[in-house]
N, C-alpha and C positions, 0 to 999 in steps of 0.2 A: 583329866581335862584334854579332850581330843580337839583337833582342828578340822573343821568341816566347811563345806561349801554348798550353797543351794544347787540342786540338780538342774535348775533352769539355766544355769550358766553354760551348760553343755547340751541339754536335751533339745533346745530349739535350733541347734547348729549341727549336731552330730548324731549318728546312730548312738543309742544308749550305751552299748558296749564300748564303742570307741571313745565316747565322751567320758565314761567312768574310768577307762584306762588312762586317759589324759590327766584326770584329776588325781589318780593314784600316783602317776609318775611325777606330778608336781609336788607330792608329799602329803596330800590330804588324807586324813584318817576316815572320813565319812562324809555323808551328805545330809542336807535338809531336803527330804524327798518331796517334790512338788507333785501331789497326787491329783491328776486330772485338772491342772490349772487352766486348760483351754476349754473348759466345759461349755461356756457360752458360745464360743466361736464354732465349735464342732457339734453343737446340738446334743451334748452328752447327758443333759438332765434326765430325760426319760430313760436312757440306757442305764444310768447310775441306779435308777430305782428298780431295775429288773432283778433277775435271779442272782444270788450271791455267787454261785458257781461260775456264772458268766463274768462277773466282776473279777473274781479271782483269776480266771483264765486270761483276762485282758492284762492284768497288772503283774501276773507271775513272771513274764519275761523281763519286765523292768526290775523286779526284785532280784531275779537271777543275775542280771547284768551287773547290778550293784555289788552283789555278793562275790561274783566271779572276779571282779576287780580288786577284791580284798578290802572293800569299803563297808563301814557300818552305816545303818540308818539311825542317826542320833535323834532326829525329830522329823516330822512330816509337816506339810503345809496343805490344809484343805483348800478347795476352790472357794472363791469369793466373788461377789459380795453375798452377805447373808440376807440382804434386803434390797429390793428395787422398788422405788416409790411408784413407778409407772407400770409395774407388774404385780398386782395384788397377791397372786398365788405363789410368787417366788420364795418368800420367806418360809412358808410351810414346806415347799419342795426342798429348799436348801437344808432345813433341819432334818428331814428324812434322809437326805444324802449323807449328812454328817453322822447319823446313826450307823450307816453302812460303812463309812470310812474307818470308824473305830475298830471293828473286827478285822478290816483289811490291814490296818497298822499292826495289830496283834499278829497276824499271819506273817508279816514282814519282819517281825522282831523289833518293831519301833516302839519305844516306850511312851512317846508323847507327840501330840499333834497341835499345831497352831490353828485355831478357828477364829476368824475375825468376828467381832461383835457388830451390832447395829449402831450407827451414829445418827446424828441429826441429819435429816434430809435437806437438800439444798433449798427447798422452798419453806423450810422450818414449819412444816405442817404439824409435826408431832411435838408435844411438849417434852421436857426433860424427863418428867415422871413416866410418860408413855414409853419413851425410849428405854428407860431403866427396866420397866416391867417386861418389855419385849425381850430384852437381853436375858434377864433372870429366868424367864420362862423357857427360852431356847436352850440355855446351858443346863438348866434343871432337867429338861427332857432327856439330855444325854447321859445323865448320871448312872442309870441302870446299866447301860452298855459299857460305860467307863469302868464300873466296878466289876462287871462280868469279865472283862478282858484286861483289867489292870493297866489301863491307859490314862495318862494325865492329859488334860486339855489346857492349852496355853492361850491366854488372852494376849492381845497385842495392842500397844499404844498406836492409835491411828489419827488421821487428820482428814478433813475434807476441804474441797475448794469451792468457793462461791464468789462470784463477782471478781474473779482474778486474785482473791486472797485465800491464803491457807488458814483454816480455822480449826479450833480445838475439836478433836474427835473422840471416839470411844477410848477411854483409858489414857488419854494424853495428859490429863490432870492426875497427879500422883494420888490425891485424895480419892478420886473416882476409881482408880485402879485398885487401891487398897480396899475400898468398899466392896467392889465386885468380887475380888478374890476371897476375902474373908467371909462374905455373905454366902458365896457358893460353897466354900469348904464347910461352913456351918450346916448348910443344907445337906451336903453329902455325908456329914458326920466323920469325915476324914480329909486329909490333904490330897485332893484330886485336881485342884486348879492352881495355876501359877501364871507368871507373866513371861512372855517373850519380849525382851527389850529391843525395840527398833531404834537404832541410833539416828538414822536419816530422818525419820518422822519427828523425833524430838527436835532435831536441828531446824527443820522447816518451820516449826512453831516457836523457835528461839527459847525452848525450855532449858533451863540450866541442868546440864548433865549430872553433875555431882548431887545436887539437891534431889533430883528425881530418883536416882539410884539409891541414895540413902533413905529416902522415904519408903521405897518398896522393900529394901533389904532382902531377906532370904526368900521373899516371894518371887524374885527373879530366878527363873529356872533355865532360861535359854536366851539366846541372842540372835538378832539380825543385824549384822555389822555392815554398814555402807555409808558413803559420804555424799555430800552435796554442798552447794554454796548458799542454801537457804531460799532458792528460787523455785526449783522444781525437784521432784522426787527422782533423781537421776540414777540412783543405785550405783554410784561410782566406788572405786576402790579407796581405802583409807589414804589420807594425805593428798587426795586430788580435789578436796573441797575445804571446808572450814570447820568441820566437827572438831571439838577439843578432845583429842585422843588421850592426852595426859590425864584430864579429869575422868574420862571414861575408865581407864585402867586403874587409876589409884582408888577411885570410888568402889569398883568391883573388888579390889583387894581388901578394902576396909570392911565391906559387908561379908567377906568370906565366901565369895562366889566360887562354886565348884563345878559348874556346868561346862558344856563345851564352848569353844570359841568358834562360832558359826557365822560365816560371811554370806551376805545376800547382795554382794557387789556384782550384779549381773550386767551392769551397763556397758562394760567394755566388750564383752564377748557375745552376749545373747542377741545383740542388735548389730553385730558386725562392725563395731567401731574399731576393733583391733583386727588386723589381717591374720589369716590362718597361720602364717609362719611365726607370729609373735604371741599367739594364744598361750602356748605352754610356758613361755617366759613370763607372761603377765600373771598367769595363775601361780607360778612359782614365787613371784614377788609377793603376791597376796598371801600365800602360805607363810612366807617369811615374816610378814606383818603379824600373822597369827602367832608365830613362835615368840615374837617380841612382846606381844600383848600377854601371852601366857606367862612369860617369865616375870613380868611386872605384877600380874594378878596373883600368882602363886607365891611370890617371895615377899 
């Protein structure tokens, strides 16, 4: 059980080598590698769909920087969203990109990748059945590449906002998450799918942490740990909001969780909330939270 941090926490502020060195000096064992997370802003969709050798050439320096710092890539995070209601072609494009990111993860030695599912659109144009079919078809399309490269795909509990309210999104209901993961694993004929539990998203929807974790059980393969006060998805460090961390740790202990302790608390550093001089100290404090969580979960 290693302690990891999302690479976004440094990659939007530092050169990748410098950022990875800072993470390593803070104590972290690895990263949740954010693969092309700025794809919409930089117009990378078409570029992603190009030649695999060009894709490798672009990302190899990032992979090298992570390795040179002595960090592992415990999991990766694919760009999102998977669906845009005002861009009819986007979902097909996103699915093709996900097919390419799977061999990229294999090249990086990364065993699993988070790929967001499709939720209800803000105008509620799609029915729940249509949303479910769209998701099952998208993930099913990825299975051949997953088997070929021995990569697990992680679904994530999501939310969406409409009319100023946070509403239940993809996999945020435990029953929904169980259905998707079990159905997809049945389709694959082996355990290729799991859940990346996002603590901040659960908190925004006031979902009881313990009940959700117990319902998913061993299907939980990874974590996105961050805090908020239930108002906005701030991605803050633990104990700066009102997530019930005692419930989180004790429930993971009870289900026998053995995956990494991975933080997605990018709010302090990626948007410059913390000054340069304090970034290493803040990251060290987050790492210490990870050691504390690990002790409770493992013992």
